[in-house]
MARVOFI-716600 format. One record per atom (N, C-alpha, C): z, y, x; residue in one letter; residue number from 1. Coordinates in steps of 0.05 Angstrom, whole numbers. Example, Ala and Ser with C-alpha at 12.3 -4.5 7.8 and 13.67 -1.06 7.14 Angstrom:
BEGIN
TORZA      w      v      u residuo num
TORZA    156   -114    264       A   1
TORZA    156    -90    246       A   1
TORZA    156    -66    264       A   1
TORZA    142    -45    257       S   2
TORZA    143    -21    273       S   2
TORZA    157      1    258       S   2
END
This chain:
BEGIN
TORZA      w      v      u residuo num
TORZA   2382   2862   1401       M   1
TORZA   2392   2878   1379       M   1
TORZA   2423   2880   1380       M   1
TORZA   2433   2904   1379       A   2
TORZA   2462   2908   1381       A   2
TORZA   2476   2896   1356       A   2
TORZA   2500   2885   1359       P   3
TORZA   2514   2874   1336       P   3
TORZA   2516   2894   1313       P   3
TORZA   2509   2884   1289       Y   4
TORZA   2511   2900   1264       Y   4
TORZA   2493   2924   1263       Y   4
TORZA   2476   2928   1283       K   5
TORZA   2456   2949   1281       K   5
TORZA   2438   2945   1257       K   5
TORZA   2434   2919   1250       Y   6
TORZA   2417   2912   1227       Y   6
TORZA   2426   2925   1201       Y   6
TORZA   2452   2931   1199       L   7
TORZA   2463   2943   1174       L   7
TORZA   2451   2970   1168       L   7
TORZA   2442   2984   1189       E   8
TORZA   2430   3010   1185       E   8
TORZA   2404   3008   1170       E   8
TORZA   2392   2984   1169       E   9
TORZA   2367   2981   1156       E   9
TORZA   2369   2978   1126       E   9
TORZA   2394   2973   1116       Y  10
TORZA   2397   2967   1088       Y  10
TORZA   2407   2991   1072       Y  10
TORZA   2395   2993   1049       N  11
TORZA   2405   3012   1029       N  11
TORZA   2433   3005   1020       N  11
TORZA   2450   3024   1018       I  12
TORZA   2478   3018   1010       I  12
TORZA   2480   3005    983       I  12
TORZA   2460   3010    966       E  13
TORZA   2460   2998    939       E  13
TORZA   2456   2968    941       E  13
TORZA   2440   2959    961       I  14
TORZA   2436   2930    964       I  14
TORZA   2462   2917    973       I  14
TORZA   2475   2928    993       T  15
TORZA   2500   2918   1002       T  15
TORZA   2521   2917    980       T  15
TORZA   2521   2938    964       S  16
TORZA   2540   2940    942       S  16
TORZA   2534   2919    921       S  16
TORZA   2509   2913    915       E  17
TORZA   2502   2893    896       E  17
TORZA   2510   2865    905       E  17
TORZA   2505   2859    930       V  18
TORZA   2513   2833    941       V  18
TORZA   2544   2830    940       V  18
TORZA   2557   2852    947       R  19
TORZA   2586   2853    947       R  19
TORZA   2597   2846    919       R  19
TORZA   2583   2857    899       G  20
TORZA   2591   2852    871       G  20
TORZA   2588   2823    863       G  20
TORZA   2567   2810    874       F  21
TORZA   2564   2781    868       F  21
TORZA   2587   2765    880       F  21
TORZA   2595   2772    904       Y  22
TORZA   2617   2757    917       Y  22
TORZA   2643   2762    902       Y  22
TORZA   2647   2786    892       D  23
TORZA   2671   2793    877       D  23
TORZA   2672   2775    852       D  23
TORZA   2650   2772    838       R  24
TORZA   2649   2756    814       R  24
TORZA   2653   2726    820       R  24
TORZA   2642   2717    843       I  25
TORZA   2645   2689    850       I  25
TORZA   2675   2683    856       I  25
TORZA   2688   2700    870       L  26
TORZA   2717   2696    876       L  26
TORZA   2733   2695    851       L  26
TORZA   2727   2712    832       K  27
TORZA   2741   2712    806       K  27
TORZA   2735   2687    790       K  27
TORZA   2711   2677    792       E  28
TORZA   2703   2652    777       E  28
TORZA   2718   2628    788       E  28
TORZA   2724   2627    814       I  29
TORZA   2739   2604    824       I  29
TORZA   2769   2607    822       I  29
TORZA   2777   2629    809       G  30
TORZA   2806   2632    803       G  30
TORZA   2821   2650    822       G  30
TORZA   2808   2665    839       E  31
TORZA   2821   2682    858       E  31
TORZA   2826   2710    846       E  31
TORZA   2846   2724    858       D  32
TORZA   2852   2751    851       D  32
TORZA   2840   2769    873       D  32
TORZA   2818   2783    867       T  33
TORZA   2804   2799    887       T  33
TORZA   2819   2825    893       T  33
TORZA   2841   2830    880       E  34
TORZA   2857   2854    885       E  34
TORZA   2880   2849    903       E  34
TORZA   2885   2823    910       R  35
TORZA   2907   2818    928       R  35
TORZA   2899   2826    956       R  35
TORZA   2919   2832    973       E  36
TORZA   2914   2844    999       E  36
TORZA   2894   2828   1016       E  36
TORZA   2897   2802   1017       G  37
TORZA   2880   2786   1034       G  37
TORZA   2850   2786   1026       G  37
TORZA   2845   2792   1001       L  38
TORZA   2818   2790    990       L  38
TORZA   2805   2817    983       L  38
TORZA   2820   2838    987       E  39
TORZA   2810   2865    979       E  39
TORZA   2782   2871    992       E  39
TORZA   2779   2865   1017       K  40
TORZA   2754   2871   1031       K  40
TORZA   2736   2847   1035       K  40
TORZA   2744   2824   1024       T  41
TORZA   2728   2800   1028       T  41
TORZA   2700   2802   1017       T  41
TORZA   2696   2811    992       P  42
TORZA   2669   2813    982       P  42
TORZA   2651   2830   1000       P  42
TORZA   2661   2852   1010       E  43
TORZA   2645   2869   1028       E  43
TORZA   2639   2854   1054       E  43
TORZA   2659   2842   1065       R  44
TORZA   2655   2827   1090       R  44
TORZA   2635   2804   1087       R  44
TORZA   2638   2790   1064       A  45
TORZA   2620   2767   1059       A  45
TORZA   2591   2777   1055       A  45
TORZA   2588   2800   1042       A  46
TORZA   2561   2811   1038       A  46
TORZA   2548   2818   1064       A  46
TORZA   2563   2831   1082       K  47
TORZA   2553   2838   1108       K  47
TORZA   2546   2814   1124       K  47
TORZA   2563   2793   1122       A  48
TORZA   2558   2768   1137       A  48
TORZA   2533   2755   1127       A  48
TORZA   2529   2754   1101       L  49
TORZA   2505   2741   1091       L  49
TORZA   2480   2756   1099       L  49
TORZA   2481   2783   1099       L  50
TORZA   2458   2798   1108       L  50
TORZA   2452   2793   1137       L  50
TORZA   2473   2790   1153       F  51
TORZA   2469   2783   1182       F  51
TORZA   2456   2756   1185       F  51
TORZA   2467   2736   1170       L  52
TORZA   2458   2709   1173       L  52
TORZA   2430   2704   1162       L  52
TORZA   2420   2723   1147       T  53
TORZA   2393   2720   1136       T  53
TORZA   2374   2742   1145       T  53
TORZA   2381   2754   1168       Q  54
TORZA   2365   2776   1178       Q  54
TORZA   2337   2768   1186       Q  54
TORZA   2332   2742   1190       G  55
TORZA   2306   2732   1197       G  55
TORZA   2285   2738   1177       G  55
TORZA   2292   2742   1152       Y  56
TORZA   2272   2749   1132       Y  56
TORZA   2260   2777   1137       Y  56
TORZA   2274   2793   1152       R  57
TORZA   2265   2820   1157       R  57
TORZA   2256   2824   1185       R  57
TORZA   2250   2803   1199       Q  58
TORZA   2239   2804   1226       Q  58
TORZA   2213   2789   1228       Q  58
TORZA   2196   2797   1246       D  59
TORZA   2169   2786   1249       D  59
TORZA   2167   2772   1276       D  59
TORZA   2167   2746   1276       A  60
TORZA   2167   2730   1301       A  60
TORZA   2141   2734   1316       A  60
TORZA   2119   2737   1302       V  61
TORZA   2093   2741   1315       V  61
TORZA   2093   2767   1331       V  61
TORZA   2103   2789   1320       K  62
TORZA   2104   2814   1334       K  62
TORZA   2122   2813   1358       K  62
TORZA   2144   2797   1356       I  63
TORZA   2162   2793   1379       I  63
TORZA   2146   2781   1403       I  63
TORZA   2130   2761   1397       L  64
TORZA   2115   2747   1418       L  64
TORZA   2093   2765   1428       L  64
TORZA   2078   2778   1410       E  65
TORZA   2055   2794   1418       E  65
TORZA   2064   2818   1435       E  65
TORZA   2088   2827   1432       G  66
TORZA   2098   2849   1447       G  66
TORZA   2106   2843   1476       G  66
TORZA   2104   2817   1483       A  67
TORZA   2112   2809   1510       A  67
TORZA   2094   2787   1522       A  67
TORZA   2068   2789   1515       M  68
TORZA   2049   2770   1526       M  68
TORZA   2035   2782   1550       M  68
TORZA   2032   2765   1572       F  69
TORZA   2021   2775   1596       F  69
TORZA   2000   2756   1607       F  69
TORZA   1978   2766   1617       K  70
TORZA   1957   2749   1629       K  70
TORZA   1968   2737   1654       K  70
TORZA   1965   2711   1657       E  71
TORZA   1976   2697   1680       E  71
TORZA   1961   2671   1683       E  71
TORZA   1956   2663   1707       S  72
TORZA   1940   2638   1712       S  72
TORZA   1958   2613   1712       S  72
TORZA   1984   2616   1711       Y  73
TORZA   2002   2593   1711       Y  73
TORZA   1995   2574   1688       Y  73
TORZA   1993   2548   1693       S  74
TORZA   1984   2530   1673       S  74
TORZA   2001   2504   1672       S  74
TORZA   2025   2505   1683       E  75
TORZA   2043   2482   1681       E  75
TORZA   2063   2486   1658       E  75
TORZA   2078   2466   1653       M  76
TORZA   2097   2466   1631       M  76
TORZA   2120   2486   1636       M  76
TORZA   2126   2502   1615       V  77
TORZA   2148   2520   1615       V  77
TORZA   2168   2510   1594       V  77
TORZA   2193   2506   1602       I  78
TORZA   2213   2495   1584       I  78
TORZA   2237   2514   1583       I  78
TORZA   2247   2519   1559       I  79
TORZA   2272   2533   1555       I  79
TORZA   2290   2514   1540       I  79
TORZA   2312   2505   1553       K  80
TORZA   2329   2485   1541       K  80
TORZA   2355   2498   1530       K  80
TORZA   2368   2484   1513       D  81
TORZA   2394   2491   1503       D  81
TORZA   2396   2519   1490       D  81
TORZA   2376   2525   1474       I  82
TORZA   2376   2550   1459       I  82
TORZA   2395   2546   1435       I  82
TORZA   2417   2560   1435       E  83
TORZA   2436   2558   1413       E  83
TORZA   2424   2568   1387       E  83
TORZA   2428   2554   1365       L  84
TORZA   2418   2563   1340       L  84
TORZA   2439   2559   1318       L  84
TORZA   2439   2577   1299       Y  85
TORZA   2457   2576   1276       Y  85
TORZA   2441   2583   1251       Y  85
TORZA   2442   2566   1231       S  86
TORZA   2427   2570   1207       S  86
TORZA   2443   2563   1183       S  86
TORZA   2431   2567   1159       L  87
TORZA   2444   2560   1134       L  87
TORZA   2426   2540   1119       L  87
TORZA   2437   2517   1111       C  88
TORZA   2423   2498   1096       C  88
TORZA   2416   2510   1069       C  88
TORZA   2390   2508   1061       E  89
TORZA   2382   2520   1036       E  89
TORZA   2392   2505   1011       E  89
TORZA   2401   2481   1015       H  90
TORZA   2411   2465    992       H  90
TORZA   2439   2472    983       H  90
TORZA   2456   2479   1003       H  91
TORZA   2484   2485    996       H  91
TORZA   2494   2511   1008       H  91
TORZA   2476   2524   1023       M  92
TORZA   2483   2549   1037       M  92
TORZA   2508   2545   1055       M  92
TORZA   2509   2521   1067       L  93
TORZA   2530   2516   1087       L  93
TORZA   2516   2516   1115       L  93
TORZA   2531   2522   1136       P  94
TORZA   2519   2524   1162       P  94
TORZA   2509   2498   1174       P  94
TORZA   2488   2499   1189       F  95
TORZA   2482   2478   1209       F  95
TORZA   2476   2491   1235       F  95
TORZA   2484   2478   1257       F  96
TORZA   2483   2491   1283       F  96
TORZA   2477   2470   1304       F  96
TORZA   2466   2480   1326       G  97
TORZA   2460   2462   1348       G  97
TORZA   2444   2476   1370       G  97
TORZA   2424   2462   1380       K  98
TORZA   2408   2474   1402       K  98
TORZA   2379   2465   1399       K  98
TORZA   2362   2482   1409       A  99
TORZA   2333   2476   1410       A  99
TORZA   2324   2475   1439       A  99
TORZA   2305   2457   1443       H 100
TORZA   2291   2455   1469       H 100
TORZA   2261   2461   1463       H 100
TORZA   2250   2481   1476       V 101
TORZA   2223   2490   1470       V 101
TORZA   2207   2490   1496       V 101
TORZA   2182   2480   1494       A 102
TORZA   2164   2481   1517       A 102
TORZA   2136   2489   1509       A 102
TORZA   2122   2501   1527       Y 103
TORZA   2094   2506   1522       Y 103
TORZA   2079   2505   1549       Y 103
TORZA   2053   2500   1547       I 104
TORZA   2035   2500   1570       I 104
TORZA   2016   2523   1567       I 104
TORZA   2019   2544   1584       P 105
TORZA   2002   2568   1581       P 105
TORZA   1972   2562   1584       P 105
TORZA   1957   2579   1571       D 106
TORZA   1928   2578   1575       D 106
TORZA   1917   2606   1578       D 106
TORZA   1925   2619   1600       G 107
TORZA   1916   2646   1606       G 107
TORZA   1936   2667   1600       G 107
TORZA   1957   2661   1584       H 108
TORZA   1978   2680   1578       H 108
TORZA   2005   2666   1579       H 108
TORZA   2024   2681   1589       I 109
TORZA   2052   2672   1587       I 109
TORZA   2067   2693   1569       I 109
TORZA   2091   2686   1562       V 110
TORZA   2107   2705   1545       V 110
TORZA   2134   2709   1558       V 110
TORZA   2146   2733   1554       G 111
TORZA   2172   2738   1565       G 111
TORZA   2192   2717   1556       G 111
TORZA   2207   2706   1574       L 112
TORZA   2224   2683   1568       L 112
TORZA   2245   2688   1546       L 112
TORZA   2255   2713   1544       S 113
TORZA   2275   2718   1524       S 113
TORZA   2263   2718   1496       S 113
TORZA   2237   2720   1493       K 114
TORZA   2224   2721   1467       K 114
TORZA   2225   2694   1452       K 114
TORZA   2225   2673   1467       I 115
TORZA   2226   2647   1454       I 115
TORZA   2252   2642   1440       I 115
TORZA   2275   2647   1453       P 116
TORZA   2301   2645   1438       P 116
TORZA   2301   2665   1414       P 116
TORZA   2289   2688   1417       R 117
TORZA   2288   2707   1394       R 117
TORZA   2272   2695   1371       R 117
TORZA   2251   2682   1377       V 118
TORZA   2235   2669   1356       V 118
TORZA   2251   2647   1342       V 118
TORZA   2266   2632   1358       V 119
TORZA   2283   2612   1346       V 119
TORZA   2303   2625   1327       V 119
TORZA   2315   2647   1335       D 120
TORZA   2334   2661   1318       D 120
TORZA   2321   2672   1292       D 120
TORZA   2297   2683   1295       V 121
TORZA   2283   2694   1271       V 121
TORZA   2281   2673   1249       V 121
TORZA   2273   2649   1256       F 122
TORZA   2269   2628   1236       F 122
TORZA   2295   2615   1228       F 122
TORZA   2315   2614   1247       A 123
TORZA   2341   2602   1241       A 123
TORZA   2357   2620   1222       A 123
TORZA   2353   2646   1224       R 124
TORZA   2368   2665   1207       R 124
TORZA   2355   2668   1180       R 124
TORZA   2349   2646   1168       R 125
TORZA   2338   2644   1140       R 125
TORZA   2350   2620   1128       R 125
TORZA   2349   2617   1101       L 126
TORZA   2356   2592   1089       L 126
TORZA   2336   2571   1098       L 126
TORZA   2346   2549   1108       Q 127
TORZA   2327   2530   1122       Q 127
TORZA   2334   2501   1116       Q 127
TORZA   2316   2484   1122       V 128
TORZA   2321   2456   1128       V 128
TORZA   2312   2451   1157       V 128
TORZA   2324   2433   1171       Q 129
TORZA   2319   2430   1199       Q 129
TORZA   2290   2423   1205       Q 129
TORZA   2279   2407   1187       E 130
TORZA   2251   2398   1191       E 130
TORZA   2232   2422   1190       E 130
TORZA   2236   2440   1171       R 131
TORZA   2218   2463   1169       R 131
TORZA   2223   2483   1192       R 131
TORZA   2249   2486   1200       L 132
TORZA   2255   2503   1222       L 132
TORZA   2240   2495   1247       L 132
TORZA   2240   2469   1252       T 133
TORZA   2225   2458   1275       T 133
TORZA   2196   2465   1273       T 133
TORZA   2184   2461   1250       D 134
TORZA   2156   2467   1246       D 134
TORZA   2149   2497   1247       D 134
TORZA   2167   2513   1236       D 135
TORZA   2163   2543   1237       D 135
TORZA   2161   2552   1266       D 135
TORZA   2180   2544   1283       I 136
TORZA   2180   2552   1311       I 136
TORZA   2154   2542   1325       I 136
TORZA   2148   2517   1320       L 137
TORZA   2125   2504   1333       L 137
TORZA   2099   2519   1326       L 137
TORZA   2095   2523   1300       E 138
TORZA   2070   2535   1291       E 138
TORZA   2067   2565   1300       E 138
TORZA   2089   2579   1300       C 139
TORZA   2089   2607   1308       C 139
TORZA   2080   2609   1338       C 139
TORZA   2092   2592   1355       L 140
TORZA   2085   2593   1383       L 140
TORZA   2056   2583   1388       L 140
TORZA   2049   2563   1373       N 141
TORZA   2022   2551   1377       N 141
TORZA   2000   2571   1368       N 141
TORZA   2004   2584   1345       Q 142
TORZA   1983   2602   1335       Q 142
TORZA   1983   2629   1349       Q 142
TORZA   2006   2638   1359       T 143
TORZA   2007   2665   1371       T 143
TORZA   1999   2663   1401       T 143
TORZA   2010   2644   1415       L 144
TORZA   2005   2642   1444       L 144
TORZA   1978   2628   1450       L 144
TORZA   1970   2612   1431       N 145
TORZA   1946   2595   1435       N 145
TORZA   1947   2580   1461       N 145
TORZA   1968   2566   1466       P 146
TORZA   1972   2551   1491       P 146
TORZA   1957   2525   1491       P 146
TORZA   1959   2511   1514       K 147
TORZA   1948   2484   1515       K 147
TORZA   1965   2464   1500       K 147
TORZA   1990   2471   1496       G 148
TORZA   2008   2453   1481       G 148
TORZA   2035   2466   1476       G 148
TORZA   2048   2456   1456       V 149
TORZA   2076   2466   1449       V 149
TORZA   2092   2442   1440       V 149
TORZA   2118   2442   1448       A 150
TORZA   2137   2422   1440       A 150
TORZA   2163   2434   1431       A 150
TORZA   2175   2424   1410       V 151
TORZA   2200   2434   1400       V 151
TORZA   2218   2410   1393       V 151
TORZA   2242   2409   1403       V 152
TORZA   2262   2389   1395       V 152
TORZA   2287   2404   1387       V 152
TORZA   2298   2397   1364       I 153
TORZA   2323   2410   1354       I 153
TORZA   2343   2388   1348       I 153
TORZA   2367   2392   1358       E 154
TORZA   2390   2375   1351       E 154
TORZA   2411   2393   1336       E 154
TORZA   2420   2383   1314       A 155
TORZA   2439   2400   1299       A 155
TORZA   2459   2383   1283       A 155
TORZA   2483   2395   1279       A 156
TORZA   2503   2383   1262       A 156
TORZA   2504   2399   1236       A 156
TORZA   2506   2386   1213       H 157
TORZA   2503   2399   1187       H 157
TORZA   2530   2397   1173       H 157
TORZA   2541   2421   1166       M 158
TORZA   2567   2422   1153       M 158
TORZA   2565   2410   1124       M 158
TORZA   2542   2410   1112       C 159
TORZA   2539   2398   1086       C 159
TORZA   2544   2368   1087       C 159
TORZA   2540   2355   1110       M 160
TORZA   2546   2327   1114       M 160
TORZA   2574   2323   1124       M 160
TORZA   2586   2343   1137       M 161
TORZA   2612   2340   1149       M 161
TORZA   2635   2348   1131       M 161
TORZA   2631   2370   1116       M 162
TORZA   2652   2381   1099       M 162
TORZA   2652   2369   1071       M 162
TORZA   2629   2359   1062       R 163
TORZA   2627   2349   1035       R 163
TORZA   2609   2325   1035       R 163
TORZA   2602   2315   1012       G 164
TORZA   2583   2292   1011       G 164
TORZA   2593   2268   1026       G 164
TORZA   2578   2258   1045       V 165
TORZA   2585   2234   1059       V 165
TORZA   2608   2238   1080       V 165
TORZA   2613   2263   1087       Q 166
TORZA   2635   2271   1105       Q 166
TORZA   2634   2255   1131       Q 166
TORZA   2611   2255   1144       K 167
TORZA   2608   2242   1170       K 167
TORZA   2611   2263   1192       K 167
TORZA   2632   2261   1208       Q 168
TORZA   2638   2282   1227       Q 168
TORZA   2622   2282   1252       Q 168
TORZA   2611   2259   1259       N 169
TORZA   2599   2257   1286       N 169
TORZA   2569   2253   1285       N 169
TORZA   2557   2256   1262       S 170
TORZA   2528   2253   1260       S 170
TORZA   2513   2277   1270       S 170
TORZA   2491   2273   1284       V 171
TORZA   2474   2294   1294       V 171
TORZA   2445   2288   1285       V 171
TORZA   2431   2308   1276       T 172
TORZA   2404   2304   1267       T 172
TORZA   2385   2315   1288       T 172
TORZA   2365   2299   1296       T 173
TORZA   2345   2308   1316       T 173
TORZA   2317   2309   1302       T 173
TORZA   2304   2331   1305       T 174
TORZA   2276   2334   1296       T 174
TORZA   2259   2343   1319       T 174
TORZA   2233   2336   1317       S 175
TORZA   2215   2344   1339       S 175
TORZA   2187   2350   1328       S 175
TORZA   2172   2365   1343       G 176
TORZA   2145   2371   1336       G 176
TORZA   2128   2375   1362       G 176
TORZA   2103   2367   1362       F 177
TORZA   2086   2369   1385       F 177
TORZA   2058   2377   1377       F 177
TORZA   2046   2394   1393       R 178
TORZA   2019   2403   1389       R 178
TORZA   2004   2402   1415       R 178
TORZA   1978   2399   1414       G 179
TORZA   1961   2401   1438       G 179
TORZA   1967   2379   1458       G 179
TORZA   1970   2387   1483       Q 180
TORZA   1973   2367   1504       Q 180
TORZA   1999   2351   1501       Q 180
TORZA   2018   2361   1486       F 181
TORZA   2043   2346   1482       F 181
TORZA   2039   2323   1462       F 181
TORZA   2016   2322   1450       E 182
TORZA   2010   2298   1433       E 182
TORZA   2002   2274   1450       E 182
TORZA   1996   2279   1476       K 183
TORZA   1991   2258   1495       K 183
TORZA   2017   2246   1504       K 183
TORZA   2019   2220   1504       I 184
TORZA   2044   2207   1509       I 184
TORZA   2055   2214   1537       I 184
TORZA   2037   2217   1557       E 185
TORZA   2047   2223   1584       E 185
TORZA   2060   2250   1585       E 185
TORZA   2048   2270   1573       T 186
TORZA   2059   2297   1573       T 186
TORZA   2085   2299   1557       T 186
TORZA   2084   2285   1534       R 187
TORZA   2108   2285   1517       R 187
TORZA   2131   2271   1532       R 187
TORZA   2126   2249   1545       N 188
TORZA   2147   2235   1560       N 188
TORZA   2158   2252   1582       N 188
TORZA   2141   2268   1596       E 189
TORZA   2150   2285   1617       E 189
TORZA   2170   2306   1606       E 189
TORZA   2163   2318   1583       F 190
TORZA   2180   2337   1570       F 190
TORZA   2207   2325   1562       F 190
TORZA   2205   2302   1549       L 191
TORZA   2230   2288   1540       L 191
TORZA   2247   2280   1563       L 191
TORZA   2235   2272   1585       K 192
TORZA   2251   2265   1609       K 192
TORZA   2265   2289   1620       K 192
TORZA   2251   2312   1620       L 193
TORZA   2263   2336   1632       L 193
TORZA   2287   2347   1614       L 193
TORZA   2287   2341   1589       I 194
TORZA   2309   2350   1572       I 194
TORZA   2328   2327   1566       I 194
TORZA   2323   2303   1577       S 195
TORZA   2338   2280   1569       S 195
TORZA   2368   2282   1575       S 195
TORZA   2375   2298   1596       S 196
TORZA   2403   2301   1602       S 196
TORZA   2418   2316   1581       S 196
TORZA   2403   2330   1563       D 197
TORZA   2415   2346   1542       D 197
TORZA   2415   2332   1516       D 197
TORZA   2400   2310   1514       L 198
TORZA   2398   2295   1489       L 198
TORZA   2421   2274   1488       L 198
TORZA   2433   2272   1465       S 199
TORZA   2455   2253   1463       S 199
TORZA   2443   2225   1457       S 199
END
C-alpha cells in the first residue's frame, strides 16, 4: 500500500471530526491552537491516528487467502525480525519491536510478504502485546490450516518508558504455539533458529 493512500478511503467528515477532537484536547491542556506551530497539528494528528489504526479496516484473512498456493513443501518456514509498531490500548502510547513467525505447511504455502502484512494488520489497532501475539497466531492457524504455527514477539512499551515505572531498558517477550510447535522438539528447533535475535 502506497504511503497515505489509505486517506482516500475516508470521508472528509470523519477526518474533520477527529481533527476537531484533537483541537479540543490541545486547548484543554492549555495550548493555543492558533499559534503558528500548532495551526496544522490537529489535522496532522488526525491523519496520523487514522494511519496508525488502519488495521481496523483491513482483513488479514483475505490477505492470506489471496496468496495461498498448493505446494508439497512440509518443513518449517520462518520469517524473522518483522518490524512492528502498535499502540497500547491502555494509554494510546506506542509499543514497538519485532515478531518472529513460523509455520509448517500442510499442502499449502503462502506468499512470504503476506505474513508481515498480517502482522501489520493486527498491530495497526489498539492492542496489548499478549492479544497481538494471539491474533497473529490464530489468523495463520485458522486460514492456512498448517501442521503448526509459532509466533514470538519482543517489544518495548513507551507506557513503561515515558511514564509509570519509567524503565528504559525493559523488553517484553510473548509467544504462542499451535500444532506441531506444541511438541518440545519442534518448539526448541524454532527457538534455536531465532535465538540469535532474542535478547
